[in-house]
C-alpha positions as CSV (number, residue, x, y, z in Angstrom):
1,M,-16.5,-13.0,-90.9
2,I,-18.6,-13.3,-87.8
3,L,-20.2,-10.2,-89.2
4,Y,-21.4,-11.6,-92.4
5,R,-22.6,-14.9,-91.2
6,N,-25.8,-14.3,-92.6
7,N,-24.9,-13.6,-95.8
8,D,-23.6,-17.1,-97.6
9,D,-22.6,-15.4,-100.6
10,L,-20.4,-12.6,-98.9
11,M,-19.3,-15.1,-96.7
12,C,-18.1,-17.8,-99.7
13,K,-16.3,-15.1,-101.5
14,I,-14.5,-13.8,-98.2
15,F,-13.2,-17.5,-97.8
16,A,-11.6,-17.7,-101.2
17,T,-9.6,-14.9,-100.0
18,T,-8.3,-17.2,-97.2
19,L,-7.0,-19.7,-99.6
20,Q,-3.7,-20.2,-101.1
21,G,-1.8,-22.5,-103.9
22,E,-3.7,-26.1,-104.5
23,A,-6.4,-25.5,-102.3
24,Q,-7.3,-22.1,-104.3
25,D,-7.0,-23.7,-107.2
26,W,-9.3,-26.1,-105.3
27,F,-12.1,-23.2,-105.2
28,Y,-11.9,-21.9,-108.4
29,A,-11.9,-24.7,-110.2
30,L,-15.5,-25.6,-108.2
31,P,-18.3,-26.1,-111.2
32,P,-20.6,-22.5,-111.2
33,Q,-23.8,-23.0,-108.7
34,S,-22.4,-26.3,-107.4
35,I,-22.3,-24.7,-103.7
36,R,-26.0,-23.3,-102.4
37,S,-24.1,-22.5,-99.2
38,F,-21.5,-21.3,-96.8
39,D,-22.2,-24.6,-94.7
40,E,-22.3,-26.8,-97.9
41,L,-18.7,-25.1,-98.7
42,S,-17.5,-25.4,-95.9
43,L,-18.6,-29.3,-95.6
44,V,-17.5,-29.6,-99.1
45,F,-13.9,-28.1,-98.4
46,T,-13.3,-30.1,-94.8
47,K,-14.2,-33.5,-97.0
48,E,-11.4,-32.5,-99.2
49,Y,-9.0,-31.4,-97.3
50,S,-8.8,-32.6,-93.9
51,S,-7.1,-35.7,-94.4
52,Y,-4.1,-34.1,-95.8
53,C,-3.4,-32.7,-92.7
54,S,-1.4,-35.5,-91.0
55,I,0.6,-36.4,-93.7
56,K,4.5,-35.2,-93.7
57,K,5.8,-35.0,-96.9
58,K,7.9,-32.7,-98.5
59,S,8.0,-31.2,-102.1
60,D,10.9,-33.5,-103.4
61,H,8.4,-36.5,-102.5
62,L,7.0,-35.4,-105.8
63,F,9.9,-35.8,-107.9
64,K,9.1,-39.8,-107.2
65,V,5.9,-39.3,-109.5
66,K,6.8,-40.2,-113.5
67,K,4.4,-40.6,-115.9
68,N,3.9,-44.0,-116.9
69,P,4.2,-45.3,-120.3
70,K,0.9,-46.0,-121.0
71,E,-0.8,-43.1,-118.8
72,S,-2.6,-40.7,-120.6
73,L,-1.3,-36.8,-120.0
74,R,-4.4,-36.4,-118.1
75,A,-4.3,-39.1,-115.5
76,Y,-0.6,-38.2,-115.0
77,V,-1.6,-34.4,-114.2
78,K,-4.4,-35.4,-112.1
79,R,-2.1,-37.7,-110.1
80,F,0.7,-35.4,-109.6
81,K,-2.0,-32.7,-108.5
82,E,-3.7,-35.3,-105.9
83,E,0.0,-36.0,-104.8
84,K,1.0,-32.1,-104.7
85,A,-2.3,-31.1,-102.5
86,R,-1.0,-33.9,-99.4
87,I,2.1,-31.7,-99.0
88,V,1.6,-29.0,-96.5
89,G,3.1,-25.9,-97.7
90,C,4.7,-27.5,-101.0
91,N,7.5,-25.1,-102.9
92,N,5.7,-23.9,-106.4
93,S,9.1,-24.0,-108.1
94,I,9.9,-27.4,-107.1
95,A,6.4,-28.9,-108.0
96,K,7.2,-27.2,-111.6
97,A,10.4,-29.3,-111.9
98,A,9.1,-32.6,-110.3
99,F,6.2,-32.9,-112.8
100,Q,8.7,-31.8,-115.8
101,K,11.2,-34.6,-114.9
102,G,8.2,-36.7,-114.7
103,L,7.6,-36.6,-118.4
104,P,9.7,-38.4,-120.7
105,A,12.1,-36.5,-122.1
106,D,10.6,-37.2,-125.8
107,H,6.8,-36.2,-124.9
108,S,5.6,-33.7,-127.1
109,L,5.2,-31.3,-123.7
110,F,8.7,-31.5,-122.0
111,E,10.3,-28.9,-124.5
112,K,7.6,-26.6,-124.5
113,L,7.6,-26.3,-120.4
114,I,11.5,-26.1,-120.7
115,M,10.8,-22.5,-122.6
116,K,8.5,-21.5,-120.2
117,E,10.0,-20.9,-116.8
118,D,8.3,-17.8,-115.7
119,L,4.8,-19.8,-115.6
120,T,3.4,-19.4,-112.1
121,L,2.2,-22.7,-111.2
122,V,-1.7,-22.3,-112.3
123,N,-0.1,-20.8,-115.7
124,F,1.7,-24.0,-115.8
125,F,-1.1,-26.6,-115.0
126,T,-3.4,-24.5,-117.5
127,L,-1.1,-24.8,-120.0
128,V,-0.6,-28.6,-119.0
129,E,-3.9,-29.1,-119.5
130,K,-4.7,-27.2,-122.9
131,H,-2.0,-29.6,-124.0
132,A,-4.1,-32.6,-123.0
133,L,-7.1,-31.5,-125.0
């Protein structure tokens, strides 16, 4: 990346290829044209993820995250994703299973998620967010 340090657009695009999991989801969820330079991207990324480095939770921690009866689906998704982001190297299969387990069995989305076992985590949350709308 040192070779391209004078080209902010290219630096941002190259940076995106180094991301995985929740960090990659975060990057692609940024509003268009919300970042003006690579320095700004670095600052925003550091603010978002620097506090997560010291937390030593494991993927199975997500099974403790449950949807509260009066909580909206959108609020549950947001809270679940925040907890997942705090887990370094979180296993996506465990995250999907934990999210489903956190839903009440009578929730209208519960059966849909069980039938769609082959979804990637990104597609899984896309389906959940469409349902929430």
